[in-house]
gemmi code that builds the backbone of each chain (N, CA, C; Angstrom):
import gemmi

chains = {
    "A": [
        ("UNK", (32.150, 39.527, -26.951), (31.731, 39.508, -25.531), (32.680, 40.375, -24.706)),
        ("UNK", (32.156, 41.018, -23.693), (33.014, 41.806, -22.817), (33.593, 40.914, -21.714)),
        ("UNK", (34.204, 41.525, -20.740), (34.926, 40.767, -19.718), (34.072, 40.459, -18.493)),
        ("UNK", (32.795, 40.274, -18.720), (31.939, 39.959, -17.563), (32.313, 38.600, -16.988)),
        ("UNK", (32.191, 38.438, -15.670), (32.540, 37.138, -15.083), (31.568, 36.044, -15.533)),
        ("UNK", (32.093, 34.823, -15.720), (31.231, 33.697, -16.075), (31.316, 32.654, -14.959)),
        ("UNK", (30.295, 31.851, -14.880), (30.291, 30.830, -13.836), (31.271, 29.722, -14.208)),
        ("UNK", (31.851, 29.038, -13.211), (32.803, 27.965, -13.522), (32.121, 26.851, -14.305)),
        ("UNK", (32.766, 26.358, -15.360), (32.197, 25.299, -16.172), (33.123, 24.079, -16.116)),
        ("UNK", (32.705, 22.987, -16.789), (33.407, 21.700, -16.711), (34.927, 21.844, -16.855)),
        ("UNK", (35.371, 22.708, -17.801), (36.779, 22.820, -18.134), (37.678, 23.260, -16.993)),
        ("UNK", (37.141, 23.901, -15.945), (38.008, 24.432, -14.891), (38.298, 23.409, -13.797)),
        ("UNK", (37.589, 22.264, -13.823), (37.775, 21.302, -12.738), (38.811, 20.239, -13.088)),
        ("UNK", (39.546, 19.753, -12.083), (40.408, 18.601, -12.285), (39.538, 17.384, -12.541)),
        ("UNK", (40.018, 16.518, -13.436), (39.209, 15.344, -13.779), (39.168, 14.356, -12.619)),
        ("UNK", (37.994, 13.822, -12.347), (37.888, 12.695, -11.422), (36.889, 11.706, -12.012)),
        ("UNK", (37.016, 10.436, -11.624), (36.199, 9.418, -12.302), (34.713, 9.585, -12.056)),
        ("UNK", (34.348, 10.340, -10.986), (32.924, 10.567, -10.764), (32.300, 11.341, -11.927)),
        ("UNK", (33.138, 12.131, -12.647), (32.625, 12.845, -13.826), (32.220, 11.871, -14.923)),
        ("UNK", (33.055, 10.820, -15.149), (32.710, 9.826, -16.175), (31.425, 9.101, -15.800)),
        ("UNK", (31.261, 8.846, -14.481), (30.056, 8.151, -14.038), (28.829, 9.007, -14.322)),
        ("UNK", (28.994, 10.330, -14.174), (27.875, 11.243, -14.399), (27.449, 11.234, -15.865)),
        ("UNK", (28.427, 11.325, -16.779), (28.078, 11.340, -18.206), (27.605, 9.951, -18.633)),
        ("UNK", (28.157, 8.908, -17.983), (27.718, 7.543, -18.292), (26.243, 7.346, -17.926)),
        ("UNK", (25.776, 8.068, -16.908), (24.361, 7.962, -16.530), (23.470, 8.422, -17.685)),
        ("UNK", (23.902, 9.497, -18.366), (23.120, 10.003, -19.494), (23.232, 9.086, -20.705)),
        ("UNK", (24.460, 8.607, -20.973), (24.654, 7.725, -22.136), (23.833, 6.436, -21.960)),
        ("UNK", (23.931, 5.835, -20.756), (23.189, 4.591, -20.538), (21.682, 4.860, -20.529)),
        ("UNK", (21.283, 6.062, -20.110), (19.861, 6.407, -20.132), (19.331, 6.440, -21.551)),
        ("UNK", (20.098, 7.052, -22.467), (19.678, 7.109, -23.875), (19.680, 5.697, -24.474)),
        ("UNK", (20.695, 4.893, -24.129), (20.741, 3.512, -24.628), (19.544, 2.722, -24.122)),
        ("UNK", (19.173, 2.932, -22.852), (18.018, 2.233, -22.287), (16.730, 2.670, -22.986)),
        ("UNK", (16.691, 3.925, -23.459), (15.520, 4.399, -24.214), (15.374, 3.607, -25.508)),
        ("UNK", (16.506, 3.374, -26.191), (16.475, 2.555, -27.401), (16.007, 1.136, -27.034)),
        ("UNK", (16.474, 0.652, -25.879), (16.042, -0.652, -25.391), (14.532, -0.705, -25.172)),
        ("UNK", (13.963, 0.412, -24.726), (12.508, 0.466, -24.519), (11.756, 0.329, -25.844)),
        ("UNK", (12.281, 0.981, -26.909), (11.639, 0.846, -28.224), (11.694, -0.609, -28.690)),
        ("UNK", (12.819, -1.271, -28.403), (12.981, -2.672, -28.766), (11.983, -3.537, -27.975)),
        ("UNK", (11.764, -3.184, -26.711), (10.822, -3.902, -25.851), (9.398, -3.801, -26.425)),
        ("UNK", (9.015, -2.593, -26.861), (7.681, -2.393, -27.449), (7.549, -3.216, -28.730)),
        ("UNK", (8.624, -3.233, -29.523), (8.625, -4.022, -30.769), (8.483, -5.513, -30.460)),
        ("UNK", (9.164, -5.984, -29.418), (9.093, -7.390, -29.018), (7.676, -7.749, -28.556)),
        ("UNK", (7.033, -6.861, -27.791), (5.653, -7.095, -27.348), (4.708, -7.164, -28.551)),
        ("UNK", (4.933, -6.287, -29.543), (4.094, -6.297, -30.743), (4.276, -7.598, -31.516)),
        ("UNK", (5.523, -8.088, -31.565), (5.783, -9.361, -32.255), (5.036, -10.492, -31.566)),
        ("UNK", (5.037, -10.484, -30.234), (4.340, -11.520, -29.473), (2.835, -11.445, -29.727)),
        ("UNK", (2.308, -10.210, -29.806), (0.876, -10.030, -30.028), (0.482, -10.386, -31.456)),
        ("UNK", (1.468, -10.386, -32.383), (1.156, -10.646, -33.793), (1.045, -12.138, -34.120)),
        ("UNK", (1.437, -12.999, -33.167), (1.270, -14.427, -33.403), (2.573, -15.211, -33.404)),
        ("UNK", (2.452, -16.560, -33.452), (3.626, -17.437, -33.330), (4.682, -17.198, -34.403)),
        ("UNK", (4.243, -16.972, -35.658), (5.213, -16.803, -36.749), (6.023, -15.519, -36.546)),
        ("UNK", (5.327, -14.417, -36.204), (6.007, -13.140, -36.002), (6.952, -13.223, -34.805)),
        ("UNK", (6.518, -13.937, -33.758), (7.366, -14.063, -32.573), (8.621, -14.870, -32.886)),
        ("UNK", (8.449, -15.941, -33.664), (9.606, -16.769, -34.042), (10.590, -15.948, -34.867)),
        ("UNK", (10.059, -15.127, -35.790), (10.920, -14.265, -36.611), (11.680, -13.278, -35.740)),
        ("UNK", (10.971, -12.685, -34.759), (11.601, -11.706, -33.868), (12.706, -12.359, -33.042)),
        ("UNK", (12.424, -13.552, -32.499), (13.425, -14.223, -31.674), (14.619, -14.668, -32.522)),
        ("UNK", (14.331, -14.986, -33.796), (15.409, -15.338, -34.726), (16.314, -14.118, -34.950)),
        ("UNK", (15.661, -12.960, -35.153), (16.418, -11.725, -35.374), (17.255, -11.376, -34.141)),
        ("UNK", (16.711, -11.666, -32.950), (17.418, -11.326, -31.713), (18.593, -12.272, -31.435)),
        ("UNK", (18.666, -13.380, -32.187), (19.735, -14.341, -31.899), (20.970, -14.107, -32.759)),
        ("UNK", (20.929, -13.105, -33.659), (22.114, -12.802, -34.463), (23.201, -12.206, -33.574)),
        ("UNK", (24.483, -12.366, -33.969), (25.590, -11.865, -33.120), (25.471, -10.369, -32.811)),
        ("UNK", (25.083, -9.567, -33.820), (24.970, -8.115, -33.601), (23.858, -7.818, -32.595)),
        ("UNK", (22.726, -8.538, -32.729), (21.611, -8.332, -31.809), (22.013, -8.728, -30.386)),
        ("UNK", (22.808, -9.820, -30.285), (23.243, -10.263, -28.953), (24.140, -9.223, -28.301)),
        ("UNK", (25.021, -8.623, -29.121), (25.904, -7.573, -28.620), (25.074, -6.378, -28.132)),
        ("UNK", (24.068, -6.025, -28.947), (23.180, -4.914, -28.580), (22.432, -5.220, -27.280)),
        ("UNK", (21.902, -6.452, -27.187), (21.153, -6.840, -25.988), (22.042, -6.787, -24.751)),
        ("UNK", (23.313, -7.238, -24.914), (24.264, -7.158, -23.805), (24.488, -5.707, -23.396)),
        ("UNK", (24.624, -4.832, -24.398), (24.821, -3.406, -24.130), (23.619, -2.786, -23.444)),
        ("UNK", (22.424, -3.142, -23.915), (21.199, -2.633, -23.286), (21.113, -3.105, -21.840)),
        ("UNK", (21.485, -4.388, -21.623), (21.413, -4.946, -20.274), (22.326, -4.177, -19.328)),
        ("UNK", (23.585, -3.963, -19.745), (24.489, -3.193, -18.887), (23.965, -1.770, -18.694)),
        ("UNK", (23.519, -1.143, -19.789), (23.027, 0.236, -19.707), (21.897, 0.345, -18.706)),
        ("UNK", (20.940, -0.571, -18.834), (19.790, -0.518, -17.949), (20.207, -0.720, -16.495)),
        ("UNK", (21.063, -1.722, -16.242), (21.444, -2.028, -14.862), (22.281, -0.890, -14.272)),
        ("UNK", (23.215, -0.340, -15.061), (24.000, 0.783, -14.550), (23.097, 1.973, -14.229)),
        ("UNK", (22.172, 2.273, -15.150), (21.269, 3.417, -14.959), (20.387, 3.203, -13.730)),
        ("UNK", (19.980, 1.949, -13.508), (19.179, 1.576, -12.337), (19.976, 1.842, -11.051)),
        ("UNK", (21.192, 1.297, -10.978), (22.020, 1.440, -9.769), (22.391, 2.907, -9.524)),
        ("UNK", (22.867, 3.575, -10.576), (23.278, 4.960, -10.401), (22.070, 5.866, -10.166)),
        ("UNK", (20.899, 5.456, -10.685), (19.667, 6.211, -10.442), (19.321, 6.201, -8.965)),
        ("UNK", (19.528, 5.045, -8.307), (19.272, 4.973, -6.864), (20.243, 5.897, -6.128)),
        ("UNK", (21.504, 5.958, -6.625), (22.494, 6.871, -6.040), (22.000, 8.328, -6.162)),
        ("UNK", (21.427, 8.644, -7.333), (20.884, 9.994, -7.526), (19.721, 10.277, -6.577)),
        ("UNK", (18.863, 9.277, -6.390), (17.702, 9.474, -5.502), (18.168, 9.713, -4.063)),
        ("UNK", (19.233, 9.020, -3.647), (19.797, 9.250, -2.305), (20.335, 10.682, -2.221)),
        ("UNK", (21.042, 11.115, -3.262), (21.560, 12.491, -3.285), (20.423, 13.506, -3.149)),
        ("UNK", (19.271, 13.181, -3.786), (18.137, 14.120, -3.757), (17.626, 14.340, -2.340)),
        ("UNK", (17.928, 13.402, -1.431), (17.513, 13.598, -0.043), (18.566, 14.406, 0.725)),
        ("UNK", (19.647, 14.805, 0.046), (20.690, 15.611, 0.674), (21.786, 14.781, 1.315)),
        ("UNK", (21.752, 13.454, 1.141), (22.761, 12.578, 1.758), (23.821, 12.147, 0.739)),
        ("UNK", (25.003, 11.828, 1.258), (26.048, 11.223, 0.431), (26.719, 12.155, -0.562)),
        ("UNK", (26.627, 13.467, -0.340), (27.166, 14.415, -1.314), (28.622, 14.805, -1.057)),
        ("UNK", (29.173, 14.399, 0.100), (30.583, 14.717, 0.363), (31.462, 14.009, -0.663)),
        ("UNK", (32.632, 14.613, -0.951), (33.471, 14.071, -2.019), (33.846, 12.608, -1.794)),
        ("UNK", (34.285, 12.278, -0.561), (34.702, 10.890, -0.311), (33.513, 9.935, -0.422)),
        ("UNK", (32.343, 10.398, 0.059), (31.141, 9.544, -0.008), (30.735, 9.308, -1.459)),
        ("UNK", (30.743, 10.390, -2.262), (30.323, 10.277, -3.666), (31.275, 9.368, -4.439)),
        ("UNK", (32.584, 9.433, -4.110), (33.551, 8.561, -4.797), (33.340, 7.106, -4.403)),
        ("UNK", (33.085, 6.883, -3.104), (32.881, 5.514, -2.637), (31.604, 4.933, -3.263)),
        ("UNK", (30.503, 5.698, -3.261), (29.248, 5.177, -3.815), (29.395, 4.946, -5.321)),
        ("UNK", (30.191, 5.790, -6.000), (30.411, 5.615, -7.433), (31.112, 4.306, -7.732)),
        ("UNK", (32.139, 4.006, -6.936), (32.874, 2.755, -7.102), (31.951, 1.568, -6.847)),
        ("UNK", (31.115, 1.703, -5.810), (30.175, 0.649, -5.458), (29.196, 0.397, -6.611)),
        ("UNK", (28.695, 1.496, -7.221), (27.739, 1.371, -8.321), (28.360, 0.644, -9.511)),
        ("UNK", (29.605, 1.013, -9.851), (30.267, 0.374, -11.008), (30.445, -1.122, -10.763)),
        ("UNK", (30.919, -1.484, -9.555), (31.137, -2.906, -9.246), (29.806, -3.650, -9.252)),
        ("UNK", (28.782, -3.060, -8.612), (27.467, -3.698, -8.562), (26.893, -3.872, -9.966)),
        ("UNK", (27.038, -2.837, -10.810), (26.471, -2.908, -12.161), (27.148, -4.003, -12.969)),
        ("UNK", (28.483, -4.119, -12.863), (29.189, -5.145, -13.624), (28.807, -6.551, -13.155)),
        ("UNK", (28.750, -6.738, -11.818), (28.387, -8.057, -11.281), (26.957, -8.429, -11.673)),
        ("UNK", (26.022, -7.481, -11.524), (24.625, -7.760, -11.842), (24.430, -8.012, -13.334)),
        ("UNK", (25.179, -7.279, -14.181), (25.081, -7.511, -15.625), (25.511, -8.938, -15.956)),
        ("UNK", (26.620, -9.382, -15.359), (27.079, -10.753, -15.571), (26.023, -11.762, -15.152)),
        ("UNK", (25.429, -11.519, -13.983), (24.414, -12.426, -13.453), (23.181, -12.489, -14.356)),
        ("UNK", (22.694, -11.296, -14.776), (21.485, -11.244, -15.607), (21.741, -11.869, -16.976)),
        ("UNK", (22.926, -11.619, -17.543), (23.224, -12.205, -18.851), (23.304, -13.727, -18.760)),
        ("UNK", (23.868, -14.217, -17.653), (23.970, -15.661, -17.441), (22.577, -16.274, -17.314)),
        ("UNK", (21.729, -15.658, -16.461), (20.358, -16.150, -16.297), (19.556, -15.977, -17.582)),
        ("UNK", (19.846, -14.899, -18.317), (19.148, -14.632, -19.578), (19.459, -15.693, -20.620)),
        ("UNK", (20.722, -16.116, -20.682), (21.099, -17.184, -21.621), (20.377, -18.469, -21.284)),
        ("UNK", (20.244, -18.728, -19.963), (19.517, -19.927, -19.528), (18.051, -19.824, -19.944)),
        ("UNK", (17.459, -18.633, -19.786), (16.049, -18.439, -20.147), (15.856, -18.550, -21.654)),
        ("UNK", (16.889, -18.228, -22.427), (16.791, -18.287, -23.887), (16.886, -19.723, -24.400)),
        ("UNK", (17.637, -20.562, -23.664), (17.806, -21.939, -24.145), (16.825, -22.899, -23.480)),
        ("UNK", (16.149, -22.441, -22.405), (15.223, -23.301, -21.677), (14.056, -23.711, -22.593)),
        ("UNK", (13.781, -24.996, -22.629), (12.631, -25.482, -23.379), (12.828, -25.481, -24.895)),
        ("UNK", (14.013, -25.028, -25.343), (14.256, -24.996, -26.783), (14.516, -26.407, -27.288)),
        ("UNK", (13.875, -26.752, -28.397), (14.011, -28.102, -28.932), (15.324, -28.256, -29.669)),
    ],
    "B": [
        ("UNK", (17.728, 45.232, -6.582), (16.313, 45.257, -6.975), (16.014, 44.102, -7.935)),
        ("UNK", (14.991, 43.327, -7.641), (14.637, 42.218, -8.523), (13.728, 42.700, -9.636)),
        ("UNK", (13.964, 42.211, -10.830), (13.109, 42.566, -11.966), (11.968, 41.560, -12.131)),
        ("UNK", (11.938, 40.544, -11.236), (10.882, 39.543, -11.316), (9.554, 40.153, -10.856)),
        ("UNK", (8.470, 39.803, -11.537), (7.169, 40.324, -11.113), (6.746, 39.623, -9.829)),
        ("UNK", (5.921, 40.272, -9.033), (5.431, 39.609, -7.808), (4.754, 38.279, -8.114)),
        ("UNK", (3.991, 38.219, -9.217), (3.316, 36.961, -9.583), (4.357, 35.886, -9.909)),
        ("UNK", (5.381, 36.267, -10.661), (6.437, 35.323, -11.021), (7.125, 34.782, -9.784)),
        ("UNK", (7.322, 35.661, -8.771), (7.994, 35.226, -7.549), (7.128, 34.227, -6.792)),
        ("UNK", (5.821, 34.479, -6.757), (4.904, 33.582, -6.041), (4.844, 32.221, -6.730)),
        ("UNK", (4.790, 32.219, -8.073), (4.681, 30.964, -8.823), (5.997, 30.187, -8.815)),
        ("UNK", (7.100, 30.864, -8.494), (8.391, 30.191, -8.472), (8.893, 29.803, -9.842)),
        ("UNK", (8.409, 30.471, -10.878), (8.819, 30.116, -12.225), (10.012, 30.939, -12.686)),
        ("UNK", (10.947, 30.268, -13.355), (12.062, 30.980, -13.954), (11.778, 31.269, -15.407)),
        ("UNK", (12.859, 31.336, -16.193), (12.711, 31.679, -17.602), (11.927, 30.624, -18.378)),
        ("UNK", (11.938, 29.389, -17.872), (11.250, 28.307, -18.578), (9.733, 28.431, -18.464)),
        ("UNK", (9.257, 29.263, -17.549), (7.826, 29.450, -17.407), (7.154, 28.330, -16.633)),
        ("UNK", (7.947, 27.467, -16.022), (7.352, 26.412, -15.207), (8.253, 26.140, -14.009)),
        ("UNK", (7.716, 25.443, -13.047), (8.468, 25.182, -11.834), (9.228, 23.883, -11.882)),
        ("UNK", (9.056, 23.067, -10.871), (9.871, 21.852, -10.749), (9.153, 20.603, -11.270)),
        ("UNK", (8.055, 20.786, -12.040), (7.244, 19.632, -12.455), (8.065, 18.593, -13.224)),
        ("UNK", (8.910, 19.060, -14.150), (9.702, 18.129, -14.960), (10.641, 17.310, -14.071)),
        ("UNK", (11.371, 18.014, -13.224), (12.329, 17.379, -12.306), (11.618, 16.382, -11.395)),
        ("UNK", (10.498, 16.805, -10.834), (9.772, 15.971, -9.889), (9.188, 14.734, -10.568)),
        ("UNK", (8.634, 14.902, -11.776), (8.056, 13.766, -12.501), (9.129, 12.741, -12.824)),
        ("UNK", (10.332, 13.223, -13.165), (11.443, 12.315, -13.426), (11.725, 11.447, -12.200)),
        ("UNK", (11.653, 12.064, -11.008), (11.900, 11.319, -9.753), (10.763, 10.356, -9.436)),
        ("UNK", (9.522, 10.814, -9.598), (8.372, 9.953, -9.290), (8.399, 8.713, -10.183)),
        ("UNK", (8.643, 8.912, -11.494), (8.666, 7.760, -12.399), (9.846, 6.846, -12.081)),
        ("UNK", (10.987, 7.428, -11.645), (12.140, 6.570, -11.336), (11.856, 5.692, -10.120)),
        ("UNK", (11.174, 6.255, -9.113), (10.826, 5.462, -7.926), (9.860, 4.338, -8.312)),
        ("UNK", (8.891, 4.649, -9.174), (7.924, 3.629, -9.601), (8.609, 2.532, -10.402)),
        ("UNK", (9.647, 2.905, -11.164), (10.311, 1.937, -12.029), (11.161, 0.930, -11.252)),
        ("UNK", (11.565, 1.266, -10.022), (12.395, 0.323, -9.254), (11.656, -1.006, -9.052)),
        ("UNK", (10.470, -1.025, -8.396), (9.790, -2.323, -8.251), (9.287, -2.892, -9.574)),
        ("UNK", (8.812, -2.033, -10.490), (8.251, -2.532, -11.752), (9.298, -3.265, -12.592)),
        ("UNK", (10.482, -2.662, -12.748), (11.509, -3.300, -13.573), (12.094, -4.523, -12.880)),
        ("UNK", (12.232, -4.451, -11.528), (12.743, -5.619, -10.804), (11.800, -6.798, -10.991)),
        ("UNK", (10.509, -6.555, -10.813), (9.511, -7.611, -10.966), (9.550, -8.199, -12.377)),
        ("UNK", (9.541, -7.327, -13.378), (9.474, -7.815, -14.756), (10.728, -8.602, -15.132)),
        ("UNK", (11.909, -8.061, -14.782), (13.166, -8.726, -15.144), (13.275, -10.086, -14.465)),
        ("UNK", (13.002, -10.122, -13.150), (13.129, -11.382, -12.420), (12.127, -12.408, -12.931)),
        ("UNK", (10.901, -11.969, -13.260), (9.898, -12.899, -13.789), (10.338, -13.446, -15.136)),
        ("UNK", (10.802, -12.531, -16.002), (11.185, -12.910, -17.356), (12.331, -13.922, -17.353)),
        ("UNK", (13.278, -13.752, -16.407), (14.443, -14.630, -16.361), (14.063, -16.058, -15.972)),
        ("UNK", (12.865, -16.226, -15.394), (12.433, -17.565, -15.012), (11.610, -18.259, -16.088)),
        ("UNK", (11.380, -17.577, -17.215), (10.510, -18.131, -18.266), (11.327, -18.777, -19.393)),
        ("UNK", (10.601, -19.492, -20.272), (11.225, -20.007, -21.489), (10.978, -18.974, -22.581)),
        ("UNK", (11.987, -18.131, -22.837), (11.789, -16.994, -23.738), (11.494, -17.410, -25.178)),
        ("UNK", (11.986, -18.597, -25.588), (11.775, -19.025, -26.976), (10.356, -19.542, -27.205)),
        ("UNK", (9.664, -19.889, -26.123), (8.346, -20.500, -26.263), (7.258, -19.440, -26.380)),
        ("UNK", (6.647, -19.364, -27.565), (5.554, -18.420, -27.794), (4.409, -18.673, -26.814)),
        ("UNK", (4.071, -19.963, -26.640), (2.954, -20.327, -25.764), (3.208, -19.874, -24.322)),
        ("UNK", (4.440, -20.123, -23.841), (4.778, -19.765, -22.457), (4.709, -18.252, -22.253)),
        ("UNK", (5.283, -17.482, -23.178), (5.317, -16.028, -23.037), (3.917, -15.451, -23.116)),
        ("UNK", (3.143, -15.943, -24.081), (1.787, -15.459, -24.269), (0.917, -15.787, -23.051)),
        ("UNK", (1.068, -17.021, -22.565), (0.293, -17.433, -21.396), (0.609, -16.584, -20.172)),
        ("UNK", (1.887, -16.240, -20.027), (2.282, -15.429, -18.863), (1.777, -13.998, -18.987)),
        ("UNK", (2.065, -13.346, -20.130), (1.698, -11.935, -20.293), (0.186, -11.731, -20.402)),
        ("UNK", (-0.539, -12.818, -20.734), (-1.980, -12.689, -20.882), (-2.740, -12.719, -19.562)),
        ("UNK", (-2.050, -13.127, -18.474), (-2.743, -13.143, -17.174), (-3.097, -11.724, -16.751)),
        ("UNK", (-4.319, -11.525, -16.179), (-4.789, -10.163, -15.892), (-3.801, -9.289, -15.108)),
        ("UNK", (-3.277, -9.763, -13.980), (-2.398, -8.893, -13.185), (-1.057, -8.659, -13.852)),
        ("UNK", (-0.567, -9.692, -14.546), (0.692, -9.519, -15.276), (0.505, -8.463, -16.366)),
        ("UNK", (-0.649, -8.524, -17.046), (-0.939, -7.541, -18.099), (-1.012, -6.132, -17.518)),
        ("UNK", (-1.712, -5.994, -16.388), (-1.857, -4.676, -15.760), (-0.487, -4.088, -15.415)),
        ("UNK", (0.365, -4.899, -14.783), (1.657, -4.353, -14.361), (2.618, -4.166, -15.541)),
        ("UNK", (2.441, -4.970, -16.596), (3.276, -4.747, -17.782), (2.869, -3.450, -18.480)),
        ("UNK", (1.558, -3.143, -18.474), (1.102, -1.864, -19.041), (1.632, -0.707, -18.190)),
        ("UNK", (1.560, -0.851, -16.863), (2.103, 0.194, -15.979), (3.595, 0.389, -16.243)),
        ("UNK", (4.317, -0.731, -16.380), (5.755, -0.664, -16.655), (6.014, 0.074, -17.968)),
        ("UNK", (5.255, -0.282, -19.011), (5.463, 0.333, -20.329), (5.211, 1.832, -20.286)),
        ("UNK", (4.117, 2.243, -19.655), (3.783, 3.668, -19.607), (4.805, 4.446, -18.782)),
        ("UNK", (5.226, 3.875, -17.636), (6.191, 4.574, -16.784), (7.546, 4.665, -17.465)),
        ("UNK", (7.953, 3.571, -18.137), (9.211, 3.588, -18.894), (9.176, 4.662, -19.972)),
        ("UNK", (8.055, 4.706, -20.726), (7.937, 5.672, -21.816), (8.020, 7.097, -21.274)),
        ("UNK", (7.332, 7.342, -20.181), (7.285, 8.681, -19.588), (8.682, 9.111, -19.121)),
        ("UNK", (9.340, 8.221, -18.341), (10.665, 8.509, -17.800), (11.679, 8.726, -18.938)),
        ("UNK", (11.601, 7.857, -19.947), (12.525, 7.928, -21.076), (12.294, 9.220, -21.879)),
        ("UNK", (11.041, 9.578, -22.067), (10.677, 10.800, -22.800), (11.279, 12.030, -22.114)),
        ("UNK", (11.106, 12.103, -20.793), (11.642, 13.243, -20.041), (13.171, 13.270, -20.094)),
        ("UNK", (13.789, 12.088, -19.959), (15.243, 12.011, -19.931), (15.864, 12.386, -21.262)),
        ("UNK", (15.314, 11.839, -22.361), (15.837, 12.152, -23.693), (15.660, 13.651, -23.977)),
        ("UNK", (14.560, 14.217, -23.510), (14.316, 15.654, -23.701), (15.455, 16.484, -23.091)),
        ("UNK", (15.844, 16.131, -21.856), (16.914, 16.880, -21.175), (18.231, 16.754, -21.940)),
        ("UNK", (18.531, 15.514, -22.404), (19.788, 15.298, -23.131), (19.802, 16.121, -24.424)),
        ("UNK", (18.683, 16.094, -25.169), (18.613, 16.866, -26.419), (18.754, 18.364, -26.122)),
        ("UNK", (18.058, 18.837, -25.110), (18.110, 20.272, -24.788), (19.513, 20.708, -24.376)),
        ("UNK", (20.257, 19.800, -23.732), (21.594, 20.166, -23.258), (22.661, 20.098, -24.349)),
        ("UNK", (22.545, 19.144, -25.269), (23.663, 18.896, -26.183), (23.385, 19.269, -27.630)),
        ("UNK", (22.122, 19.413, -28.017), (21.837, 19.765, -29.411), (21.592, 21.266, -29.483)),
        ("UNK", (22.461, 21.951, -30.219), (22.319, 23.398, -30.322), (21.742, 23.744, -31.685)),
        ("UNK", (21.136, 24.884, -31.776), (20.471, 25.241, -33.026), (19.007, 24.917, -32.898)),
        ("UNK", (18.170, 25.920, -33.082), (16.758, 25.767, -32.799), (16.090, 24.720, -33.683)),
        ("UNK", (16.432, 24.700, -34.972), (15.765, 23.774, -35.898), (16.070, 22.325, -35.524)),
        ("UNK", (17.366, 22.015, -35.315), (17.768, 20.647, -34.991), (17.161, 20.227, -33.655)),
        ("UNK", (17.220, 21.129, -32.675), (16.706, 20.807, -31.350), (15.198, 20.531, -31.384)),
        ("UNK", (14.451, 21.427, -32.018), (12.994, 21.250, -32.074), (12.626, 19.986, -32.842)),
        ("UNK", (13.335, 19.718, -33.958), (13.025, 18.527, -34.748), (13.265, 17.262, -33.937)),
        ("UNK", (14.420, 17.198, -33.262), (14.746, 16.009, -32.478), (13.755, 15.806, -31.335)),
        ("UNK", (13.345, 16.908, -30.699), (12.373, 16.787, -29.607), (11.038, 16.267, -30.135)),
        ("UNK", (10.654, 16.727, -31.344), (9.407, 16.239, -31.958), (9.511, 14.751, -32.244)),
        ("UNK", (10.641, 14.338, -32.872), (10.830, 12.926, -33.207), (10.782, 12.074, -31.944)),
        ("UNK", (11.477, 12.535, -30.883), (11.501, 11.791, -29.627), (10.095, 11.656, -29.048)),
        ("UNK", (9.341, 12.749, -29.061), (7.975, 12.717, -28.525), (7.112, 11.730, -29.303)),
        ("UNK", (7.170, 11.807, -30.647), (6.352, 10.921, -31.472), (6.742, 9.460, -31.236)),
        ("UNK", (8.063, 9.176, -31.212), (8.522, 7.800, -31.019), (8.078, 7.254, -29.659)),
        ("UNK", (8.199, 8.082, -28.616), (7.833, 7.606, -27.289), (6.334, 7.324, -27.178)),
        ("UNK", (5.511, 8.211, -27.749), (4.069, 7.968, -27.698), (3.702, 6.742, -28.531)),
        ("UNK", (4.327, 6.596, -29.698), (4.039, 5.441, -30.550), (4.417, 4.145, -29.839)),
        ("UNK", (5.607, 4.120, -29.214), (6.061, 2.907, -28.525), (5.159, 2.599, -27.334)),
        ("UNK", (4.734, 3.638, -26.609), (3.862, 3.416, -25.456), (2.523, 2.826, -25.899)),
        ("UNK", (1.941, 3.394, -26.953), (0.659, 2.886, -27.448), (0.826, 1.463, -27.964)),
        ("UNK", (1.915, 1.194, -28.697), (2.155, -0.150, -29.226), (2.261, -1.160, -28.087)),
        ("UNK", (3.013, -0.816, -27.043), (3.203, -1.752, -25.929), (1.877, -2.039, -25.231)),
        ("UNK", (1.103, -0.990, -24.961), (-0.181, -1.171, -24.277), (-1.126, -1.992, -25.150)),
        ("UNK", (-1.174, -1.649, -26.438), (-2.058, -2.354, -27.367), (-1.678, -3.836, -27.444)),
        ("UNK", (-0.377, -4.122, -27.532), (0.086, -5.500, -27.632), (-0.315, -6.302, -26.394)),
        ("UNK", (-0.115, -5.728, -25.213), (-0.450, -6.449, -23.980), (-1.959, -6.682, -23.893)),
        ("UNK", (-2.750, -5.693, -24.346), (-4.204, -5.865, -24.298), (-4.663, -6.973, -25.238)),
        ("UNK", (-4.038, -7.055, -26.412), (-4.361, -8.152, -27.333), (-4.061, -9.492, -26.667)),
        ("UNK", (-2.891, -9.602, -26.030), (-2.505, -10.853, -25.369), (-3.459, -11.190, -24.240)),
        ("UNK", (-3.974, -10.170, -23.564), (-4.801, -10.403, -22.383), (-6.240, -10.762, -22.728)),
        ("UNK", (-6.774, -10.202, -23.822), (-8.200, -10.392, -24.071), (-8.506, -11.402, -25.177)),
        ("UNK", (-7.513, -11.810, -25.962), (-7.843, -12.722, -27.058), (-7.543, -14.168, -26.676)),
    ],
}
model = gemmi.Model(1)
for chain_id, residues in chains.items():
    chain = gemmi.Chain(chain_id)
    for i, (resn, *xyz) in enumerate(residues, 1):
        res = gemmi.Residue()
        res.name, res.seqid = resn, gemmi.SeqId(i, " ")
        for name, pos in zip(("N", "CA", "C"), xyz):
            atom = gemmi.Atom()
            atom.name, atom.element = name, gemmi.Element(name[0])
            atom.pos, atom.b_iso = gemmi.Position(*pos), 0.0
            res.add_atom(atom)
        chain.add_residue(res)
    model.add_chain(chain)
structure = gemmi.Structure()
structure.add_model(model)
structure.setup_entities()
């Protein structure tokens, strides 16, 4: 390559936590996609009858599945909150550095609190009515 | 001097041969997903998830079925577009990129059809 000028890329910027939030949006988006495939599988199990549904719920109660479900829950909620932040940006608002840092912090705190809340309510929904 | 053709300038298309449809569809589906996912999650958290009868009875109701199908299709669409962007940005090499995009497309369509089919079975049987 010759010495033609290139546009500034990731490597030239000082690190700030808003960068991690940006890449986390993509990571959680891909994780939520896997969660969607699991959702379709769960619906198919329900449509297949009581035995298939019981087997599916049994599979979902293993420790690894619970860890995955917790991860999907956080991924989905973070992607939801940060997605709203992106939609606000699309209107041209909140793009100043201090604003973007403040909204990023808000999204992380909101996502963690909401994940805790949903997991707590989810555990209640899982044990409700169980014999 | 621009090397863009007058037609290309009018259509607003760059090298990709298309305009902002992908970007815009991603936004439209994300806006639709806000109420759909909120409704579904909040409803689900109030149910007895272990009870086959309870889940089937809920998802089989006509309006619940309609909105669950809408949720499934919008999720599949949004996820398909999003995974496409991630693959295009991070997977280099034409063979690997094209293969992964094909797999993603097939998986998303299969999951969307499965979800819709499952809800319809619950609703009509």
